[in-house]
Residue, then its C-alpha position, 0 to 999 in steps of 0.5 A: m500500499p502506498f504511504v500516506l502522510e497527513v499534516g495538521n494543526v490539532t489545537h489540543i492533541i488529547n481533546n482530538i486523539g479520538l479523531i485522529k486515530k480514526r483517521n487513514f494515514n501511515a504518518f501523522h505530523f501535527t502542531e500545536h499539540s498544547i501538552p507538557r511533558s507531564r501528560r505526554h503519557e495521556v496521549r500513548t495511553l488514549l493511542g493504545k496499541g498500533f501507534k508510536s507517537h513523539l511530541s516536543e517540549l512546548d514553546a517556553e517563551k509563553g506562559s501558557n501551554v503553547g505550540g509544540t510539534g510532533c509526529i504519530l506513527r501507525t505501527q507495532t513495531q517501527h519507531i519514529m525516525q529522528p535524524h539529526a540536524k546538522h546546522p548548530d542553530l537548528q539543532r538548538a531549535i529542534n523539539q523546542g516548540r517550533v520545529g521537529m524533524y522526522a523521516h520515513e520510508v515512503c517507499k522500498d529504500t527511499h527515506v524522506i526527511i520532514y521538517t515539522v514547523y510551528g510559525w509564530t502567530n500572526g505572520l501577516g500582520d506582525a512583522e517581528a513574528a513573520a521574521r522569526t518565522d522566517d529565520l527559523l525556515s531559513l535555518i531549515c534550508a541551510d540545513m537541507d544543503l548540509q544533509e545529504e542528497g535526497p528527498k525533503l519536505v517542510v510542513g505544517d503550520l506557518n501562521g502567514p503567507l508564504e510572501a510574508f517570509i521573504g527569505f524562504h519565499m525566494s527559495i520557492k521563487s528560485g526553484k530551489l523549492v516547490d510549493i506543492g499546494a500551490i500546483a496541487s492540481a498536478f497531484g489530484g488537488v486543487d491549486g492554492d487550496t484554503t487550510c484554515k478558517a478561524n470561525s463560520k464567518s472568517k475568510a478561509t485562508r491558506r497558512d498550512y503547507i507542503i514544501a518539497n524539495k525536486a526529489a521529494e516532489d518526484l515521489i509525490d503521487i496525490m496531494t489534497v486538502d481534507h476540509d472536513p477533518q471536524f478539527p478546530v480552525h484547521d483543515v488537513l493535508r493529505v500526501t500520498f507517495k508513489a509505490t515506487a521510486p521514480q527511476h530517471t535514465y539519462q543518455a550518456v555523452a561518449i567522450p573521445a579516447t585521448l592521444k595517448q589511449l589511442f597509441l596504447r591501443v595501436l600498441f597492444k594490437d600489433y606487439g600485444h600477441l607478439n609479446k606474449a608468444v616470444h615470452q612463452n618461447k623463452e619460458q619453454e626453452q628455460q623449462e626444457q633446459l632445467s628439466r632433465k628427467f631420469n627414468c629409474e626402473v624399479d626392480i624388486k626380487d625375494e629371496s628365491g630371485n622371483q620378481l616382486t610387484p612394486p608397493v602401492f602406497p595408499k592415497k592420503k586421507s583428506r581432512c574435510c569432505e568431497e564437497d569442501e574439496k570442490l569448493i576448495k579447489q574452484s576457489s583455487d582455479d578461480h585465483d589462479s585464472t585471475t592471476n594468470q590473466s594479470i600476469e598475460q596483461e602485464i607481458a602483453e604490455n611489455y613493450t620495447t622501445t623499438q615497438k613503441a618507437t615504431s608505433l609512435s610515428r605510425l600515429h604521427l604519420l596518420i595525424h599528419r595526413e589528417l590534418d593535411k585535408y583541412k590544410h587548404r580548405 
């Protein structure tokens, strides 16, 4: 089954835990869980078996229970992966109420790093709040560059339009990142669909986002907005990933051979076999000189002078079974074959000075002939 990621601002996770459990997802990333450390065990208890959860600290700047990011994974055996931020400033911010960092295997052998963000309130009307959110998003962009290449997402409630976060918005305009919600029709959704409505009389706005790098965009199959999650204020963003990662093929450019490579090819073609034959003849002559065989006939007689049959010595017993002997012999033969090929290559390429000079002269002659064709053009 395809991996499904949902993203939403839950306002208060304990109040809405029943709604979350009923949803169909593999991973649910949320903001504003509003739960202090002392009550995290209640979330685990209410979720029950079949779920794993992680909740960050709350925003320490606020006197009340505000903020918090987290993740719920629908699983009994897997653990929630939390990769380490590589930017030192982001390291200090992770799990402190405004940003969390997770990773999921969305298809075989393909993991996506996900930064879950809860922006400061009123990014549209409060310049300081927008600047702080933009600073945090800039740290995330810097950390993405420090991480290994691969798919990455920035998700969550930014509490403002993207245009309010100048630096982050530039990363999107430059094409480094892609606002998936803005082009949702390419993934079965509605472009620029709204995600937030404070009350029945207020105008719906877009404050929740799925931002992807190119590698993550290629993995997304469907992206929609659930306008009826029954959570207060915010809708739920839903991303379905492709079952398999796309395979990209490229046309390889053949780089022309260098003059040195051409020279070595000609040398091998002209003299490689000759050098091996000369070496084999020399080796055979040396073996014939060293190999002086003496044939000795065995003449064994008994006391009466009768000829006795020469004794036959028993075959040496092997310490291993027949199957093991075959494997050992095969391994030894393979090793000898590789070694012999390497030696033969060295012998073939052991060119004499005369051979090199002859081939080099031929190469120069061919080059001059080709250049002469263009001399009078």
